[in-house]
N, C-alpha and C positions, 0 to 999 in steps of 0.2 A: 199525620206527621206531628211529632212532639215539638216542643219550643226550642230544643236545642238543634234538632233538624233545621227549622226554620232559621235560626241563628246563623248556621253554616251557610245557607243559601244566601242570606242577607249579606253576610261577609264576602261571600264570592262576587256578589253584585257590584259592592263597595269597592272591592280591590281591583276588579277588572275595569269597571266603569270609571273609577277614579284615574286609571293609568294614564288616560289621555288629557285630563283637564288640570293635572298638577305637575307636568313636566317642569314648568318654570321653578317649583319649589325646590326640585332638585338641582336644578342648574344655579339657582341663587343661594343655596344653602352655604353658610359658613363652613370651611373646610380648615381644620388644623393643620399644621406644618407636618409634612409626610414623614418627617424624622421622628415624629412622635408615635407613629403606629405602622406596623407592617402589615400590609393587606395582601394576602395570597389569593390570586384569582385563579378559578379553575373554569377553563371553557374548551370545549370540544373534544373529540376522542384523544387526541395527544395530550392535551392539558390534563384531563382524567388520568390517564396512564401515567403521566410524570407524577401526579400528587401521589397515587397509589405506590408508585415505586420508592419516592422519598419517604413516604410512611413507613415502608419496610425496611429502608436502608437505615434510617436513623431511630428506629425503636429499640427498647431496651430488652425486647424478648422477641419470640420467633412470630411475626404478624404479617397478614396480608389483608389488603384493604380494597375497597371500591370508592371512588369519589365521583359524585354526580358531575354530568359534563356541563350543566348549567342549571340554574334554579330549576328546581321540579322535573330535573331530567337525569334520572339514573340510567346506565347503559341498557336495561331491560325495562320491560313491561311492568314487572313486580320486584320486590325486593328479593324474594327467594329466586327467581330466575337469574337475577344479578349474580347472586351468591355462588349459583352452581358453576360459574365461570373460574372460580378459585380454585386453586390446586387442593385435593383433598375433601371438598365439599360435594355431598352428594344430597339430592332431594327426592322426596317422594311426592306424588300428584295426587290431588283430590280435585274432581270435577275437571280434570285437565290443568288446573292452576297448580303451581308449587305449594306444598304444604309443609310437612315434617322435615327438619334439615338435619343433617348428619356431617360430622367431620371426622375424616379418617374411618368411616364406616359406623361409627356409632351415634346414636341419637341423644346421648347424655349430654346435651349441650346447654351451656346456661346463656341467657340474652339479658343484656342491659340496655338501659337508655341514657346516654350520656354517662356512662359509667357508674349507673345505679340501677337497682333492680326495679322492675315496673311490672305491671299486671295487664295483660291483654285478656280481652274477654273470651277468646278461644282458648286459652291456657290456664284457666282459672285453678283447676286442681292438677296440673301437671307441671313438670320442671323442664320439658325439653322446649324446643325453639319452633314455633309455627306462627308465621306472621300473616296470616290470611286475612286479618281484619285490619291491617295497616297500609294505606295507600303510600305507594313509593314516592309520590310528590312532596311528602313531608319531610323527606330526609335528604342530607347533604353528603352522606357516606355511610359505610359500613366497615368495621374493623372486624377480622378473624383472628383471634389469638390462640396459635397452637401450642404455646408454652406458657405456664402459669408463672406469675410473680406473686409475691407476698402482698404487696400494695393493690393488686387488682381485685376489686370487690367481686367479680364473677367467680362462679364455681362452675365446673364442668370436668367430665372424664376425659374427653378427646380434645376439648377446646371451648371457647366461649366466643359470643358474637356481642358487640358493641354497636349499637344504632345511634347515629349522631344527627341531631337537628341543628338548624341554623338558630343564632341568638343575635341579637341586634347589633352587637359590637363586631360581629363577624362581616357585616356588609359595610359598603361605603358609607360615609357621613352624608347627612341629608336624607332625603328620601328615596327609596327604592320601591318600584311597583314592577311585580311580574305576574304572569297568568297564563292560562292556555285553556283549551278546549278540544275535545277529540270525540270522535264516533268510531267504535268498534263493531265489527261485523263478524258473526261466527259461521261456519260453513254448515254446522248441523242445526244448530238453533234458528238460523236465518233471521236473527234478530240484530237490529242496530242500536247499540248501547252508547249513552252520552256519559262523558266525564268532563267536568269542569273544575279548575284550581285556580287560586290566586294567592298573592303574598303582598302585604304592605309593610315595609320597615321604614323606621325612623331613627338614625343615630346622630345624636347632637354632639358626639364626642364624650359627653358627660354621663348621658343617659340615654336610653333608647327603648323602644318598643316595636315588637313584631307581632303581626296577625297573618296566619297561613289557614287556609280552608282547601277542602278537598270534598266534592260530591261525586258520586259515581253509581251508575245502574249496569249491572252486568247480568246477562244470561248465558251461563255456560251450559253446554249439551255434550252428552257421552251416550254412546250405545254400549250396551252390555250384553253379552250372551255367555252361556256356559252353565257350569255347576250352580244348582240352587243354594244360596246362602243369603242371610241377612246383613252381612258386614257392609261397610261403607263401600269398600271397593272388592267385595268379594272375599271368601275364605274357605277354610277346610273343615269348620265346625260342624258341618252336616253331612259330612262324607264319612262311609263306613266301607264294608267289602261283602263279598258274594256268599260268605259262609256265617253270617251272622243274622240275628233277627228273623229268623224263619229257617234256619238250618240248611237245607238243602238247596243248591243253586238251580236256577230254572233250567239250565241246560246240562245239569248233573256233572258240570266240570269239577275235577279235583284240584286244579290250579285256583289260586287265590287272585283277586284283582279288586281294585276299587269300585265302588258302587256310589254314586251320589244320591243325595236325597231327591233330586229331581233335575231337570234341564229347563232353562228359561232363556228367553230373548226379551230385552225391555229397552225403551228409552228412558233416559235421565237427563232431567234439566234442573239447573239450580240458578234462581234468580236472587242476585245479591245487589241490596241497595246499601251503599257505605256511604257515610259521611264522617268527616274529621275535622278537627278544630285545634290549632296550635297557638298559644298565646305565651309571649315571652318578653319580660321586662329586665332590663339590666341598668344599673346606675352606679356611678364612680362615687363614693361617699367621702373620699379623702383619707388621708393618711395611710394609704395602700389598701383600702377596703372596698370591695366590690360585692354589690348585691345582685342576685340573679333570681327571679321568681319566673315559675313557669306551669302552665297547665295544658295538658293534652286530653282531648275528649275524642273518642271514637265511638260510633254505633254502626251496627251492621244488621239488616234483616235479611233473613235467607228463607227462600221457599224452594225445599229440595223435593221434586216430584219423580215418581218412577210409575210407568204403566206399560204392561205388555202382557207377554204368554208365559204360561208355566204349566209343566207337566212334572208330577211328582207322586212319591209313594203314600202320601197321606200319613206318613208316619207309621204305616202299618207293617212294613217289611223292607229289608234290603235285599235278601237273598231271593226272594220271591217277587222282586220288583222288575229286575232287568237283568238281561245276560249280555255278554260282550259278543259283538260281531266284527270287530276291527282291532288288530292288534299291533303294537309298535315294534315288536321283537325284542324289546328289554325283558329282562328277568332277574329274579335273585331269589335267594333261599333265607327265610327268616330264622330266628333262633330255635323254633320248634320244628324246624324241617320242613315247612311248607313252602312250596314253590309259588312264588308271585310273577305275575306278567304284566307287562305295560298294554294299556287298552285305549284306543282312540275311537271307538265306536260301540254303540250299545242299541239293543232293540228292548223298549220298556212295555210294560203292561199297563192299563189305563186304570190306575188307583185314582187318579185326579187329573183333570183337564180343565184349566181355567184360564181366565183373564183376571188381572190384579191391578190395583192402584194404591200406592202408598205414598204419603207426603210427610214430611218433617218441617214444622215452622220453627225457625229461630230467631231469637231477638237477643242481641248481645250489645253491651254497653259498658265502655270502661272510661274511668277518670283518674289521670296521674297528675299529682301536684309536687312539685320540686322548688324548695327554697334553700338556697345556699349563699353563705358569706365568705368570700375568699379574701385573703390577706396576702398582700405583696408589696412591700414597701421599698422594694430595692435591695434589701438587707439579705442576710443568710437565712432567715426563717421565713419560709412561705407555707400556706396551707388554708384550711378554713373548716367551717362547720356546715353540715348538711341535713336537711329534714325532708323526707318523701312521704308522701300519704297517697295510697292507690286503692281504689275500690272498683269492683266490676261485677255485673250480673249477667246471667245467660239463662235463657229458658228455652225449652224445646217442648214442642206440642206435635204429636204423633197421630196420623189418622190412616186407616186402612180399611179396604174393601175389596172382595173377591167376587168374581161371577163364575160358578160352576157350570160347566157345560154337560157333564155325566148327570144322569139321574140318581138320586138318592132313595128313589121309590122301589124301582125293580130292575133286574137285568145287569147290574153292575157289580164290581168287585166289592164295594163298600155301599151297602144298603142298611136302612134303618130297621125294617122295611118302611123307609119315609119317616116323617115325624108324625106323632100323635097329635092331633089337631081338634079343636073345638067345632062344632056343627058348622058354623059360618064358613069353614073352609072346606066343606064336604058337599060341593055342588056339581062335581064332575063324574058322577057315578060311581065313587068309591064306596066300598063296602062300609055300612056303619056298624060299628063295633061297641061304642059307648053308650051308656044308659042315658046320656044326654045328647046323643046324636053324634058323638065323635068318631073320627075316622083317622086311618093313615092316609095322609093326603098325598096329593101329586104337587110336587115343587116346579116342575117345569116339564116342557115338551121336549127335553134334552134327549142325549144317546142313552140307549138302554143296551149295552153290549159289554161283555167282559173280556173278549178275546182278541180284539185288534191290538196292534203293536205300532207305536210310534218310534221311529228310528233317530238317532243323533249321530252324526258323522263329523268328527274334528280333523279329519286327515288332510283336509285341503286348508288354504289360507284363513277362511271363515267357515264356521259350522253349517251343516245341512241338515234341516229336519225333514223327515219323510213320513209317508203312511197316512196323509190325509186324504188320499183318493180312494182308500178302502171303502167298501159299502157297509154300513151297520144298521142296525135297527135301533128304533127311537119312538119318541111320542109323535112324530110326524112321519113315521113308516120308514122304509129302506132308503137311505140316502147316503151320501158319502161323509166322511168326518168332516171335510171342509165346507160342505153344504150346511151341516148342523152348526157349524162355528160361526158362518155368515148370517145364520137366523137369530135374531134378538131373542125369538120366543124360546130357544133352547137354553138360556141362561137363567139361573136362579142365584140370589145373594147366599154364598156359603158362610160368610161371616162379616161383620163389622167390628172394629176395636179401636180403642185409642190408649195404648200402653206404652210404657218406658218413657212417659213424659218426665222432663226434669226442670228445676229451678236451683240454680247455682249461684250462691254470693262468696265473694272473695275479697280479702282485704290483706294489703301488705304496707307497714309502717316501718320507716327505717329512720334512725338517727346515727350519724357518723361525724367524726372528726378526724382528719387526715393532715399529716404535717411532712414537711421536708426541711432539713437542716444542711446547708451546704458549707463545705470547707474549702478554704482558699488554697491550701498547699496539700502536698501528700498523697499518697495512693487513693485514700478514702476521700471521695469527692463529696458525698452526701449521704445522709441516712433518712428513710422514710419510716413514719410510725403512725399508728392510728388506731382507733377503737370504733367498732360499729355494733349497732344493736338493730335486729329485725324481729317483727312479730308477723307472722302470716296465719290467717284463718280461712277456713273453708267450709261451708254449709251446703251440703249437697241433698237434695231432695228428690226422691223419685217416686212417681205417683201414676195412677191410672184413673182415666174418666170412666166410671162405672155407672149403670143405671139400675134402678130398682124395677123388680117385676112382682106382680101378685099383691099389689098393694103394701110392699114392702117386706114381704116374707122371703123374697130373693133378691140377690144382687149380683150383676154379672160384669165382668171384664169383657169376655168373648160372647157377643151377641151372635149366636152361630147356630146352625141347624143340627149339630151334634150334642147340642146342650138341653137338657130338659130341668124343669122345675125340680128343686130339692124337697121332694116330697113323696118318695116311694114307700118310705116306711113310717109307721107310727113313731111318732117323736121328731120326725123331720119338719122343719119350720113351715113347709107349704102341704103338710099333709092334710088333705081333705079342705084346703082352702078353696073358696069359690074362685073359679076363672083360672086355677092352675092345673087342673086335671078332671078326670072323672072316673067311675067305677067301669071296668070291663069285666063282666062276668063276676062282679061282686068284688074285684080287687082294684084298689084305687091306683090309677095310672096317671103319672104326670104328663102334662103336655110338653111338646118342645118349645123353647124359648122364642126362637125365631121362626114365625110361620112363613108360609111361601111368599117370597118376595121377589119380584122381578128386579133385573138389573137396574131398569130405569124408573123405578117406583119413586126412590127417593133422591134420585141423582140424575144429571145429565149424562149421556153416553155418547160414543163416538165410536167409528168402526176404524181399526187401526192395522195398516198393512206394511208400514215402514218399520223395519227392525235392523236397520243398518246393512252391514254386509251379509248377514245371516239370509240365507235361502230357505225356500221349502214351505215356510208357515203361510198359509193363504191369507190369514188376518183373524182378529177377534174383536169383539165388542168389549170396550172398557169404560170404566168410570172416569169422566173428565177430572182431573186433579184440582181444578179450580173450585170443585164442591167443597172441598176440604181445607179452605184457607182459614177457617177458624174451626178446628176439631170439635172444641167444646160446644160452641153454639149448633153445630150440626148435630151432635148427639142429642142436645137438648130438644131441637126441633123435631127430630126423628122417633125418639123413645119418651119424650114428655118430661123426663127428668135427667139429671146428671149430678153425680157427686165426685168429689176429689177424694180417692181412696189410697192412702200412703202404702208405699211398698217398703215395709220395715227392713227387710234384708238388703236392700240397695240404697238406704238412707243413712247419712253419717255426717260427724263433724270432725275436722281435724285441726289442730293447733300447731304451728311450729315456731319456736323462739330460738333465735340464735344470738349469741354474744361472740364477737371475734375480735382479735386484737393481733397486731403483727408489728414486726420489726425488719427493716430491709437496708442493708448496707448496700451503697453503690460505690464503685470502684473504678479506677482507671490507671493503668501502668504501661507507658509507652504504646504498643499497638493493642494491647489486651484492655478490655473493658467489660463490665458486667455487674451483676448484683447478687447478692445472697440473703435470703430472708426466711422467715419463719411465720406461719400464721396458725393461731390456735382458734378453734371454733368449738364452743360449747353448745350443744342443742339440747332444748327440751321438747319433748313430743308428747302431745295430748291426742288421744284418738277416742271418740265416741261411737259405738256401734250399737245397733238395736239387736235385742234378743227377739226371736222370730217364733210365732206360733204356727200352728197347722195351716195350710194355704185356705184361703177363701174360697168358696164354690165357684166354678167357672172362670178360673183364673190361676196365675202363677204368683198370685200376691200373699207374701207370709206377713201377717199383722205384727206390729209392734208391741210386744208384751213386756218390755223393760230395756234397761240400759246395760251396756258392757263397756266399762271406760278403762282404758289402758293409758298410764303415765309412765313414761321412761325418759332416760336421758343418756346421751353418749357425747364424747369429745374426740376431737381429732387434732393432732399436731401435724402441721403440714409444711414441711421445708421445701424450698425451691432455690435452683441456682440457674442463672443464665449467664453465659460467657459469649463475648464476641473478640475476635481476633482478626485485625485488619493485615492480611497478608502483604496487600498493597493498597495503594489508596482506592482502588476499584474492586478488590476482592475481599470478602468478609467471611470468615468461617465462625459458624455460631454452634454452641453446645448448650443443651438444657437437660435439668433433672428436677423432677418435682413429684410430690406425693399429694394425691387430690381426692376429694370427696364431692359426692352430689347428692342431695337428698332424693328419694324416691318420687314418682308422680304421688300425689297426696291420695288418689284413690286406691293406691296398691296397700297403703295402709288402712284406710278405712271402709273401703267396700265390702259388701257381704256377699251373702248366698242369693242365687236365683236358680229356680229349678224350670227346666222345659217339660211341659205336660202335652199329651194328645189324648184325644178320646180313643178308646178301645172297646171294640164290641164284645170281645170274650169275657171282661169283666164289667162291662158297662159302667166303666169308670174313667177318670183322668189318670194315664199312666206316665210314670217318669220316663223321660227318654234320654235326657242328658242334664248338664247344669255347670253353673260357674261358682267358683268360690275366689272373688277377685281379690279381696282385702286380708292383709295380715299384718297386725300392728307390731308384731315381733321381728319383722323383716329388717335387715340392716340397710343402710344406704349404699349405693354405689362407690367404691373405693378402688384407687388404681395408683400404681408407679409409672410414672413415665420418663423415658429418654428420648432425646432426639439430637441429631446432628446434621448440620446443613452447610453448605457452600453458596455464595452469592456473588455473581460477577456483574457489576454495574457497568455496562458497555457505552451507554450515553445517558442523555437527560431523560429519555423515554425508552430505554432498553435495557434490558438486563437477561440474565440466564441463572439458573438455580437447580440444585440436586439436593434433596434432604432424604433421611432416612429416619425412622422411629419405631419405637416399641412401647406398647401400653400393656403392663402387667395388671390384670383385673384381679383383685384380691376378693371382693364381693360383689354380687349382681344379683337381679332377679331374672327368673325365666318362667315361661309358661310350661306346666307339666300337666298330665293327664293322672288323675287318681280316680279310684273306683269308690263310690259312695252308696250304701244301700239305704236310698231315701224311699220312705214309703209312698205308695200311690194314694189317690184321693180316698179310696175305701179303706185306707189304714194297712193294707197288706203290703209287706215288703217283697218285692220280685226282682230286686235288683242282685248285684250291684250294678251301677250305671256310671258311665264316664263323666267327670265332672273336671272341667279345665280350671287350674289353680295356679297361683303364683307362688313359687317356691324359691328357696334360698339358692343361689348357684355360687360355687367357689373355684377358684382356679381355673382362670382362662388368660388369654394374651391375643393382641392385635400387633401386628408388625407390618412394615412397608416400605415403600420410598415414593418420593414424588419427584418429578424432573419437568422442568419447563422453561419457556423463554418468552420474552415480550421485545419485539423488535420494531421500532419505528424507522424506517429507511431513511428518513432526513438525517438520523445521527451517523449515518455512513455516506451518504451522497450529497449532503449540504441541503439547503432549503430550496435550491432551483431545481427545475426539471420535473417531468411528469411522474416518474416513480419515487420521487421523494415524498410523495403525498400517501404513500401506502404504508401500512403496517400490518404485523401479524401477532398473535398471542397464540401459543401451543402449550399444553401440559398434559401429564399423564400421571395417575396415581394408581400405585398398586398396594392393596391391602389384603393381608391374609390373617386368619386368626386360628385359635384353638381353644377348646374348652371340653368339658367332660362329656356333654351330649354328642352322640354320634348318629352317622346317618345309616342307610341300611347295610352298607358295605364296612361299618367299622370305623369310618373315616370321622375326624372332628367335623361337626356342623359349624357353620360361621355363625357369628352373632346375628340376630334378626335384623334386617335392614341393609346388611353389609354387601356390597359389590366388590369383587376382586380387582376390577380393571374400571377406571373413569377416565375418559378422554375429553379434551376441549381443544377446539380449533377455531379461531377467529381471525377473520382478515377483514381490514378496514381501508377506507380511501378518504381523505380529508384535504380539501382545499380552503380558500377564503371564504367560500360560500356555500359549499355543498361537502356532504360526507354521507357515507354508506358503510354498512357494517352487516356481515353475515357470519352466524355463529352456529358452530356444530357441538352438540355435547352427546356424549354415549357414555352408558353403564352397562356391565355386564350383568348376568344373573343374580338377583339378590334374594336371601331367604325372606320369606313373608311370614310362615308359620311352621314351626318344627311338626314333624309327624306323630301319631299317637298309634295306641294298639288297634283301633279300627282300620288304619291305613297300613298297617304293617310296618309303621315307622317311617314310611314315605313323607317326605316334607314338601310343602307348597313353595315354589318359587316364582318369581317374575323372571320372565327371559329378557335377554338384551333388549334395551330401549335406547333409540338414538332420536334426537329433534333437531330440526334446523329453524332458526329465527333470523330474520332479517330487519334492518332499519335503515331508512333513508331520510335525509335532512337537508333543507334549503334555507339559508338565510337570504332575506330579502335586503336585510341591512342588520345593523347592530341591534336592532330593537325587535324585528320581526321575522319569524320563521316559521317554515310548515314541515311536516314530516309525515311519513308512512312507515308503520311497524307492522312486521308480520310474524306470528307466533306459530310453530309447529305446522310450518306451510305445506309440509309434505303429508299431513294428516295421519301420522303414526299412531299406533295403538300399542296398548300394554298387553301382551299375552303372559298368561302364566300356566304352569304345569306343574304336575305332582311327580317329583323326582326325576323323571326322564323328559327331556324337551319335547318328545312326541306324544306323551301322555297329558294332553291339554286339558286345561281345567276351565278357563273363562278368559274372556278378553273385555277390556275397556278401550273402546274406540274413541279416541280424542279429536275434537274438531280442530281445524286451522282457524287463527283469529287475526283480522287485519284491522289496523287502526288508521285514521287519517286525522291530523290534528294541527293546531297552530299553537305557537308559544310567543307571548310578547313580554318584553322587559324594558323600563325606563328608570 
């Protein structure tokens, strides 16, 4: 653990332990006259609701907010979970926790910290909102802005989010101590995870300091099953159809249907160790000046591990891999007249039957500094200057190992016949064919059969695999497939690799000055004006841990059984190099890079039988993920050497400089108030990409052979109007108009080309199968024109109802598309073209919809006495629709990626003097994950309906001590995806229920 982690732990001990010994300091502290300062206290569910309603009611734009019920107590377990309760906000889940945030169906959401840009280690090269590394206990509230003002720093297409932390002057004078501890249990992980947090604040009236710290260990568990794909939550990139890659379908069908690369079932766990520290200092300098200095530090270590069963085509064929034996009844005709049918069951030939283990080890650190000098001397002019500096680093190290159960020696669909090996591996009766005693060796005693079929049936709630009771031949005679899977001797290592590793560095520096001048009389109440400069840079490096072979004549990313030394022909680097091959009949023949390797030769292994709700799989032996906690060291120990080899096509630098200035007029005339403003943003963009040479052997690595630098600039003039009309004292009608711009994720400008390669027997080479072209420096940012109209009825202090409608006309955006690229194979021959996924410019789209909801505290209607006065309810619904140029298979407009048409929230709560309880239900309709491509006949990938129920119960022993129980996803819901038709199921992410028990103290 580093020194910053230790500092967080010590701060927690001091804040929690000190709370009991220094109560007298708080009691004896000098308190200024209450008339000198207004303190708004938020406590409990009703108090939090009241604060959020007041924020909405008196805002100068369309705003929704969340206020913490107490110090360290947002309404939900995470910030993201709290945000999903707000009308129009949708979230995506990663490892069961809330991840990417969308407003009104779009993820182009800017996030600020106390009104200014900040840098999170999980969003170094992105512009969207993902708050996964930020502990909820650090924040006092969150505001969601759905209409823009010129004076708001944040940019966003659908809206923006402002995270608010506490500052010394926010709390009572004297000392304040608060803290808490909890233990969380996951129903799948079966781990008990601790969290501890604390706060110390001192407010003298003239100066103050605050120290806040959080430390948490979390183990999140998910069961995945379905189509084989390497995306974090599954995807469509490895799916094609039954009339490609082999021509004639196995069953001779003239109908078209999707064929995945394979079928899998695995357990996924993610260990997250989070530490955070927030320091704040404030001082009244006199003459109206207030100084604020802050530092927020966060660090997160993540160990993401997957292990399980996999059956796939080994990238040899789609048409010849599987045929459909279950149909959904759905069908359509594509533009070429081909009839496509929906499928929910397959029978697949044994091209590859294996176990696998994959880990990603992430380390993420961010530092955000803020220094501001505010001026308010009671006169007409108020404002200040502000400087922020943020830097963050994120690293990811990947490791992979697979255990093949099928023989590559003989009898199977993919044979070498075995690898050519030196004499030391030729002791099992193999035929000696080399001049030095070499042979085509035996890699395992696994299955030697090419005709048995494995079934996958997704027609039920969870998939069922079948075919493991079939009798097959193999190295240990005739046995069932399941018996071979249960025998560790059946397995050999197919490949080891550590690829796609990344190092990211990001910086943001801002300087701004913002002012308001108030007028005593007239319609014009004040004007806001200011200037801001920001400079953002990202340095992204991607690399692989390679190892040298043959005394340095060869280097490999994939240490695999289908890779041979580069030495078949004269002039190759390993040609006739001792130890890399030998002559067979006078012809120099290279050895296989990876000799026969048992699954347990370099790692510990265990037998795995739990695949969640999936049935039929008897079990597999798989590598224990703990072997790969340090991928570099493991490869060094196993292969004797390791090098960091850059992937030039995926390494880039991006710089984004913005100068903005604004003027905003604020007015009030009788019942009408509002603001009119304009903001100008001048942007300079710098992108450095690498020119890439031919791929290195045994890899998808394109070496850096030079730089390609793009420098461009663009400007945006962004007007905004916000109007509010008080129809009565309790009814407000609002209207808003704005033109918005948000930069792209920086990777969409800087990222480059990557090529997917697999070994092919026919050419004895690595053949291209697909690829990505992720970056394009000529892409324009997202731009939109937004309108909205809303009505708000404030029924009581903690009760209101609202209705709003909106339209977002999107003038420019980016979208994924499939283009065909004739990329050469490793032997230099072009056999394409092949599908490459690329970011392209989209133009012309819109999002429209409406929001309706109510927040009701029954005490506003029944008074404070009586049992039912302690109840309250929140309910809201959002409808979002969209149109764009991209179409689905029936010619209808596709929604924007991530968008759900319908989102529902229903919350019921009860609160008396000492006890409170809350139950919350959130639901969203299907959302688009990935648009279709040529291989799927244009069929797109969707997430099906998803609903989740969360609960919380709190009991206050007194005003200082409380205990609570929180439950998240208590009904253990799962994410089901489908390809175009709900019955054509693709994969599931089964999330666990999580229960927390904890206590909070405050003095």
